[in-house]
N, C-alpha and C positions, 0 to 999 in steps of 0.2 A: 133530362138532364143525361148529358154524354158522360161517363164515368172511366177515366182513363186509368190503366193499371198503374200503379204507384213502383217506378221501377230507378235504377241508375240514371238510363236514359232519361227520365223525369227533370232531372239536376243534371245532366250531359256531364256525367262522372263515370270515367272508367280505372282502373286500376291497374290497366294495361299502360306499360310504359319501356319506350324501344331501349331509355339508358339503360334504364334498370335493366333489362334483360341483358345488354351489352355487359354490362357490370357483372352481372353472374356468369355470364359467359366465360369473359377475362379470365376470372378467378379460377374460374371450373378447368379454363386451361392451363393455368398455375400450378393446382395441384394434378391435375392428371393431363402430360404435355399431348395433345393432338386428339382429345376428347371430342373438343368443338367439330373438328373435321368428321370424325366419326359419328357424331348426332347428326350432323347436317346429313350424312349418308343414309342413315337408318330414317330419317325423320318421314314422317305421314304428311299428307296436305290437311294445312288448318292444324296442325301440332306449332305449340310455341317453340324454341329451343329449348327453355328453360326443359320444357315434359320429354324432349328427345334428347338432353343430356342426362336426365335423371334414368331414363331408358339403357340408355348405353353405360351410365355405370355400373348399374346393376348387370350389365352384359360381362362389362369387363372383370369386372369383380368376382364373377362366377369362375368365367375362363380362367383369372389367377390362383382361384380355391382348387379346380381343377388340375393345374399345373402341379401347383403344391402338394397334391393329394401322389398325381403321378410319381414327383420325386420320392415321396417317401413309399412309393410301390416298388420304385426301382433301388431305393437304398434296402430296403427289406429283402429283394431279391439276390444281393449284391451278398448279402451276411447269410446266405440260405435259408431265410425265413420264408415260411408261406406269406401270400398276400394277404391284408387287410380285406376282409369281408364288411365290406361299404355299405350294406344292404340294409344294415341296420343303424345306418348314420343319415341323418338331414342335413344339407346346407343349411346355416342360422348367420344372419347378418347382425353384428351386434350395432350399438349406436353410434361407436366411431367408423363403420363402415367397412370392418373389418370380416371374410366371411370362414367361420370355423363350420368343422362338423361336430355334431351332439349326437347321443348314441336316442334313438327314438326305443319307447319303453315298447315292453313284448307285449304283443296282441292278446287279447285276452279268450283263452281258450283252452282246451284241454289238450297236453302233444300227444305226440303217436305213441309214446312208450307208456303215459297215462291210459291211454286208451284199450294198449295191448295186454296191461296187465287186468284190468279191467272186465278186460274180455276174457281173459285165462281163468281167476276167477268165477264168472257166473258159470263158466262150462265145468268147474270142480263144482260147484253147488249143484250144477243140475244132473252131475255124474251118481251124487249120492241119496 
């Protein structure tokens, strides 16, 4: 007896629907004009337009966050303030798709000042 694998192909069923994909693409283009054209440019072989749009949206949102950060840095420079140290911040995308920067918790470990103080204390104890 030959056993056939049970899959969607057995039932001749597919969740892929060109009309659904086109509806998604047209809605995405309403929300972000030009995103479908950009997604088509960066899409790879075998990738659906939905996946390409999702990748394109991530790219566009990160570029927007970088532009906003640059704007803040320029405003700070105009006011004579030092630039923000963004090395302690990471981009985070919330549920609505907005990218914000949140502070990354400090790494666990001893600070150089603490190590210097411990070393000085050890030297003082050894001299006694």
